[in-house]
N, C-alpha and C positions, 0 to 999 in steps of 0.2 A: 588597423584599427578603424579606419573609415569604412572599409568594406564590412566589418563586423557591425558597426553602427547602422549601416544601411539595411543589413539583414535584420537587425533587431527591430527597426521601425516597421518594415514590411511585415515581419512575423507578428508583432503586436497588433497590427491593423487587422490581420487575418485570424487572430487567436480565437475569436468566438466560434469560428467554423472548425478549428482544429483542436479544440480543447480536449476532446475525448474521442477515443476510438476503441472499439471492442464490442463484443456481444455476449449474451448469456449473463452469468452473474459477475463477470469481470468488469471493474470500473474502467479498465483501459489505461491509457497514458495521456499526459498532457504536455503541450508545447506552449511556451510563453507563460502568461498569467504569473502566479507567484512562485512557480517551481517548487522547490523543497528547501526548508530551513535547516541549516546545519546546527549541530549541537552548540548550545550557548546563545543561539539566536543572532549572532553578529553578521553571518554570511548566508546568502541565499544562492542556490544553484538553479539555473534556468537553462532549458534546452530550446533551441530555435531552429526551425527547418531551413536548410540552405541547399536546395537541389537534391543531389544524391548524398549529401553529407548532413551532419547535424552540428550546429555551433553550440558549444556549451560554455556558459559564463558563470564565474563566481562574482556575485554582486554584493557590495557592502550595503547592509540594510539601512543604516542610519543616513548615509550620504547618497546612495544610489550609484556609487562609483564602481566601475567594472575593474576588479582587482586582477583578474587573469581570465583568459579564454583560450579555447582550442577548438579544432574541427575534428569530428569523429566520422569516419567513413560509415555510411549507412543511415537509415532513417529511424530515429529513436525519440522517445519522450521521457519525461520524469514519470515514474510509475505512480498511479493512483491506487489507493488501498481501500477506499470507501466512496460511496456515492455522494457524500456531502462535500467532496473535493479534497479530502485528506490525502496527502501524498507521502511517499516514503522513498527509500533508496540510499540514505546516508547512514553509515554505521555510527554507533554511539561514540566511538573513539575519534570520529571525524576524518578518518583516513580513506574510506572507501565510498565511492559513488556508483550506483547501479542505474543504468538506463535500460528501458524496455522497448522492444519493437511493438508495432501495432499489429497484433496477431489476428484481430477480428473474431467473429463467432467460431465456436468449435466446428471443425470440418475435417474430413479425411485429407491427409497429405500436408497438413499445416506444419509450419516450422516457426518456432518462437525463438527470438534471440535476446540475450541480455549482454550489454556491453559493460564490463567492469573497469572503472576508472580509478586512478589515484587522484585524490583531491588536491594534492600538492602541485601537480603539474597538469592535471586534467588529461593525462595520457591514458589511452586504453591499454590495460594490462592483460586482459583476457576477454575472449568472446565465447559465450556459452550459446550453443545451438541445441535446442531440444525439439525432438519430434513431437508433433501434436500442438494443442493449444494450451498455453500456460499464462499465468499472470504472477507478477511479483507480490509477495506477501510481507516479508520482513527480513532483517539481517541480524545476526548475532552481534553483540556489542563490539567484538574485535574484528568484525567483518570476515570471519573465516567461514561462516555458514550462511548460505542464502536459502530462504524458505520461499517456495513457489507453489501456487495452486495449479494442479493438473486437472484439466477438464476432460471428462469421459462422456462419450455419447454425442448426440446432436444438440444444437442450440436450444431446441424446444424441450428436450428431456435431458438436460445436462446433469451429470453427477460429477463430483469433484473430490479431490483429496489433497492434503498438504504434504509436500515432499521437501526433503532437505538436500542441499547440494554443497559439496565441499569445494570452495572456490579455488584453493591452491591447485587442486588436481582436476577440477571440473567434474568430479565423480558424483553421480546421482546416488545417494545413499539408499539402501534397501528399506522397504517398508514405508508406511504412512505415519505422519505425526498426528496422532489422534487420541482422544480421551478413551482410555481402555474400558471405561464403564458404559460408554455409549454403544448402542446397537449400530451395526453397519448401515450407512445411509442416513443416519439421524442428523448429521451436520449438513443441512440443506437450507439455503436461503440467500438473501442478498446482503452484502456488507454495507451498512449504512453510515457508520462513523467509527473512528479509531482513536485510541489513546495509548500512549506508551509510557512505561516507567522511566524515570529520569536517567537511569543507568542503561536503558535499552534492553534490559534482561527480560522484560515482559511486554508483549504486544496484545492489547485488548481490542477486539472488534465486535461491534454490535451487529448482529444479523437479524433480519426480518424474515420470518418463515412464511411460505405461501398460505398457511392456515390461519394467519393473523396473530401468531404468537411470536416471541422473540427470545434470543439467547445471546450470551456473551461468550465468544471464543477467546480463551486466555492461552496464549502461546508462550511457553518458556523457551526463549530463543537461545539460551545457553545449553540446555540439556535435551533439546529435541522432544519436549513433552507438551501436552495440551490438556486443558480442562474446559468442558462445555458447561456453562452455568445458565440454567433455564430461569427466565423471568416470569413472575406470576401475572402476566398480562394476556388478555384474550381480546380478539377482535379489534386490534388497535389500528389497522388499516394505514392510511396516509400519515397518521399522527407520529409514526415512528420516524419519519423524515426530519422532524424537528428536535429529536433527542440528541444531546451531546454528552460526551464523557470527559472526565479528567481524573488523573491520579492525584489524590491529596492525602499525604501521610500514608497510612496503611489501608486506605480505602479507595475503591473506584467509585466515583460519584456520577450518577446519571441525572441530567437536568433537562428541562425544557423551558426556554425563555427565563433562565435564572431561577426557576422553581425546581426544587429538589424532588426527583421522582423516586429514586432508590439509591442505596449504597451497597457495595459488595466488599466484604472483607477480603483483601488480596492474599491472605495467608490461609484462612479456613474456607474461603469461597462461599461464605454464608450471605444470603441476600436479605436485606431489610428494605421492604417496599413501603412507600408512603402514599403514592397515588399513581394512577395509570396516565400515559400520555393523552393529551387532549387533541381533538381534531383541529387542524390548522384553520 
């Protein structure tokens, strides 16, 4: 316990330099900081570097008490899913925790690793090794499917697609998880913020496109389906960085500094826009 506490102090002191790693459109992974919140909000999982291993702790949010901890061989972090600091990696049923390696920018010969842990004992149950550059995207509510973004090409001209992986077997399922109505290559941009339905069945990601427009990628984590929802914004530039999302009832609400910008019906995927994001 004392050794873990010492690691925690050092890691938190260095966290500003190790908060993110990765290149291209991937937000990378994070060590220290807030980690990832478990369903219900009572527990937070934090990854801390410790030489050639990673210390993983389950921390009680209200008291800061370390409930349990373990050491995992290899260097991992809590996966980030958007550039606003949104993190993921915990299944909605609270049983599965995924840690991601620091793969860096897309490059030939890269290997990406995901460590699959049981939250009950923080024991590694499976190690996924994927050829190439990948980043964590989402988990199905029961933790049976892991969704990952596969990066193709160089960091300067990266193309990417969402793939599904069966965790029990480690099998990469055939095909991409994409909106069938979208032309190939349309889903391009940077993930800016993330919102998830309470049951974990849908993961909504706001993407900023290079041409100054934006869209929401709605991922059905149960059924391996996706819908891309274009937003009626043009030339928004850096203003997109201040937009946040939340699922409220049957709508996805997009706001900026508590001011409502747009709502999306989460069943019909119809957009109702009120105003465009303002420059910071």
